[in-house]
N, C-alpha and C positions, 0 to 999 in steps of 0.2 A: 504494499500499499503506500510505499514511498514515492518519490518524486525525483528527476533530475532537473537542476536550475542550473542557471549561470553561476560562477563561482565569484565571489566578491572578496574584496581584501579582508573583510573582519572574518572569514572563513580561514585565514591564514594558522592561527594558531591550531584550530582542530584538524587541519591537514597534517600540520607537523605529527599531531598526537596519533592520527590515524597511521602514519608512516610507520611510527615507533610501534604500533600494535601489530601492524602486518609484516613487519620486516624484525624479527626480533633481534637481527645482527646491527640494527640502527643505533643501538645503546653503545656502540664501539665508534661510531662516528657521530657522535652529537652536534658539533659545530657544522660540518658538511650539510647536514639534514636539518639545520635550525629553522626557526619562523624566518630569518632574515632571508635563508636560501628560497625557501618557497614563495615570500614576498618577491624576492627578485625576478624568478624564474616565471611565476605567475601573473606579475602587474609591472614591476620596474625594469623593464629591459627593452632595448632599443629596438626590439621587432616587434612590441604589443601593438595589436589591433584589436579594438574594441568591437569589430564584426566576427572575429574569431574568438571567443571567449574559452576559457579554462570551465569544465564542468563539475558538479559535484552531484552526489546522489545524498538524498536525505530522507532518512527513515520516518513513519509516520509520527516517531516522538520528537521530530526535529533535529536529530542528530546526524550529523555528517559521517557517512558510512561507506561513501566511495569518492573516489576524484580521478578525471583523467584531464591531465594539464595538455595544453595546446600551444605550441610554439609556431608563430607566424612567420614564413619566410617567402621572400619574392623569388620566383623563377621566371624563365620564358622558353617557349617552344618556338624556334626558327622567328624569334622577334615578337611573337604574341605573350602576352603578359599573363603568367600562370600565378594562382594565390594558391602555395602549399603549406599545409598544417603538419606538424610534426607533433604526434601523442608523444607523451612522457610522463613518468610518474603515475602510470595506472595501477591502481589498487583499489581492493575493496576489503572491509574488515571480515577476518575469519568466519565470524558469526551470522554475517549477511549474505555470505556466497550462493546460499539455497534461493535468496530473495530476487534472484536475476538482475541485481543491480549493475554489474559488469555487463552483461549482454544490454541494459538500457541506456548505460554509459555511452558504451560504443555504438549503439544505433544513433544516439543523438549528435554524436562526434559526425558520424556520416552524414547526416543531414545539415551539416553545418554550409559554410558560404564559400569553403574551398574549393578549386578545381583539383587538387591532389591531395590524399592523405597517405603519409608515410609514418612508420612505427618499426622498432625493434624490438622484438620480444620472444617469449619461450613457447611452447608449444601449446600449453593452457590457453594464452593469448590468441595464439593463432589461430586455434580450432573456432574460438568465437568470431574472430575477425571474417574469417572464411564462411562461418555459418551465417554472416549478414551480409555476404557478397563480395569481400574482400578477396585480393590474392596475395601471393609472394612473389616475389622478384629473385630466385635462386641465384642468378648470376652475379650478384651484389652481396651474398653470404658468405662467399670464400674469404678468407684471409690468407697472406703470402707471409713468409717467414725468410729472412736472410740470415745466415748464421754468418758469425764475424769472427767470432773465437769458438770453433765448434767443439771443442773438448767441454768446456764450461756450458755451450749450449745444452748438448747431450745430457751434461750432468744435470743440468736444471730441469730440463724435460722428463728424465725418469723420475727426479724428485716430484714433480707435480703430479706424475700419475701412479704415485705410490700411495698407500693409505697413511695420512697422516700428513702429506705433502712435504715429506722429508727424504732428503738425498741419504743413501748409504753413507756411512761416516767416512769411508775411505776413498769414494769416488771423486769428492772435490780434489783433494790434493793429487791424486792420481790425473785427473783430465786439467788441471792447471799445468801439470809439468808438460803433458802433451802439447797444449798450446804454446806455452813457452819454448819448446823445441821447434815448434811448426813456424813462429814468429822468426827464426833465423833462417828459412830454408825460402829462397827468392822464388822457387815454383809454386808455395802455398796457394792454391786457388781461393782461399778464402779470405787472405788478407787483401783489402781494396788497396788498390795503388793511388798515389795523389794524382788527381785528375787533370786536365787543362782547363784554362779559363778561371776565372776568380769569382770568389763568393763575397756576400756583404750581408748585412742584418737587411731582412725583408721587412719594409713599412708599410703603412697603411696606404700611402701615397703611391707606392710602387705597386702594389697589389692591385689598387683600383686601375693604375693606368694602363696595366699590362694583361688583367685577367681576361678581358675579352679577345684579346689574340691568342691568348693561350687556350681557352676554353673553345676557340672557333672549330666548328665542323662537329660539334655536339647539338643535336636536335634540342635537347633539353638540358638547360644550364642554370645555375643560380644567377641571381642580378643581386650585387653587394650594391651598398652606398657608406658613405663615411662614417655614420653616426654607428649604426649598426657594426660595421665591420671594426671599430674601435672598442665596442662594447665586447665583442665575441673574443678580439684579442687580449682585452682586460681581463675577461673570464678564463681563457685558457692559462693565462699567466698566473692567477690564483691557485690554480689546481697542482699545488706544491706536492698532493701525495702520488701524483702519476709521475714526477721527477722534475726536471727542469727543460722548460720550451725553448727549443731551438726554432728561430724562424731565419731563414736564409734563402737570399737570391742567388740566382747563378749567372754569370755572365760570360760571354766570350771574349775572346782577346781583343777585338773590335768595341767591346763595351754594351753589345746587346744582350738584352735579358732573354735567356734561352728558358727560364723557368724557375720554379722554387720548391722548397721543402719545408713542413712543419713538423716536428715530431718533438716527444718527450725522452729523453736520456737519462738512464741512471747507471751509473757506473756499477759493473758488474751485474747487470739486469738486462732486460729484453725492453729495447725503447719500442714506443708506440709511436706510429706514424699518423698525424693528424690528417695532412692533405700533402700532395706531390701534384704540381702543375709544371706541363712542359709544352713546348713547341713539338708537334711529330715527329721532326728531324733532331730532337735534342733530348729525347727521354733517356736514353742510355747515358748521355753526358751528366742530367742531372741526377739519374739514380747513383752514377759513381760518384758523385760529389756527398751525396746523402749517405751514401753506406761508409765512405772516407771518414767523413765527419763523426758519424756515430761510431765508428773503430777510434777514431783518436780522443773520442769523450769516454773511452772505455767500457763502451756496451757490448754484451757476448752475442747480441743478435738484434736485428730490428724487424718489427712486424706491422703491418697494415691492411686495410680492408682493400679486397681487390677491385681494380678499376680495369674493366676489360680491355680498353685501348694499351694499358701498359702491360698486359700479361704475357706478352711475346718475349719483351724486352726483360722482365722479371724472370722469366724462365731462364731465359740465356745466361743469366746472372746467378746462377745457382741457389735460385729460391724455392721454397717449399710451399705447397698449396694445400691447405686444410679447411674443413668446414670448422666455421665460427661459433658453431653451436647455438645460434641463433638465428632468428628469420628476420629477414627484410619483408614488413608488410606493406603492401600498397593498395589503393583503393581510389578509382577514379571512373567518372562518367563518360571521360572524353578519350576515345578511341587512339587518337594520335598520341597521347601522353603514354598510353597502356603499349603501344607499340615501341614506343621509344625505349621505354623500361625493358623491354622483353628482348629486345636486340639488343641491350647494353649500348644505346646511343644516347646515354645521359652521364652529365658531370655529377656524379652521387660520391663524394666522399664524408668522412666522418664529421665534416664540417656541415653537410646538409641531412645527418641523420641524429637520432637522440643522444649519441655517444658523448659529445663535445657539451651536453646539457648536464649530465649525471656527474655528481662529484668525483 
């Protein structure tokens, strides 16, 4: 007997409490998922659009027992404006799941003013999404990983897949020695070599000036503006739990911008790529710069969401391809948009999904 309604800012304390009820591990991250976080993501962000509000489900006693965050983004398809809405922080209180609150929230979301809806989720949400007419975009669900120090990466991989996520006590020193020996071998295929060209910090001005050229040829692409891009960059910088954010533009010997890369690096860990953009003829060179930079920062590997246009170059550079374990969910009534997504003709990176929103 509950109802879906537009989320208002006074709901924020109840949404933060709902999150702690739904995700018991949230107690380990009280600052990341604070009331300030939800206030910013739902109301005080540079992408906010009153026509695409976030939603809550209120039971018959007036308690907020469900939430579906909506992050608007501007896209275009062959020059035609597209309104995209990213679903995030979709949650329903455990005792209210039998009330179909989640189904009603998603149905209301689908009925919104957006042209395209996107979400990243688990199998439970996927079933609800598809049951209401949505689809998946499997081509964007893969992740790639480039080992940089293969011994340490192997140890980390084994540890991650063991009970307790702990490496055998003897594995780390053994693989460390393997990597140390390999570093001195000139023919070591995993050690990136210093690439040609120059690199510099990527600024919002450079991003806005050259993004149109780098995304040229993609049917569906994001449209950035200075205000929203500055906010997104600031938000990325604040995610210290992911590591240190590296924003680097690559130029050739004549000073021409070839592309850029954004990633988080942690010495001794796997770096997480946020976005790679490159001219079609310069993909290999930009990747070489990215891998070399991550190796110099002490990363054992680099990983990112697959971009179909980069797959051939990634494969040629000893990258591994794995299922991400999450689904890329899409919904649109526009056949042109769906065709672009199905054939991989969209510029969709982690900056165009839920990944960058989550702490």
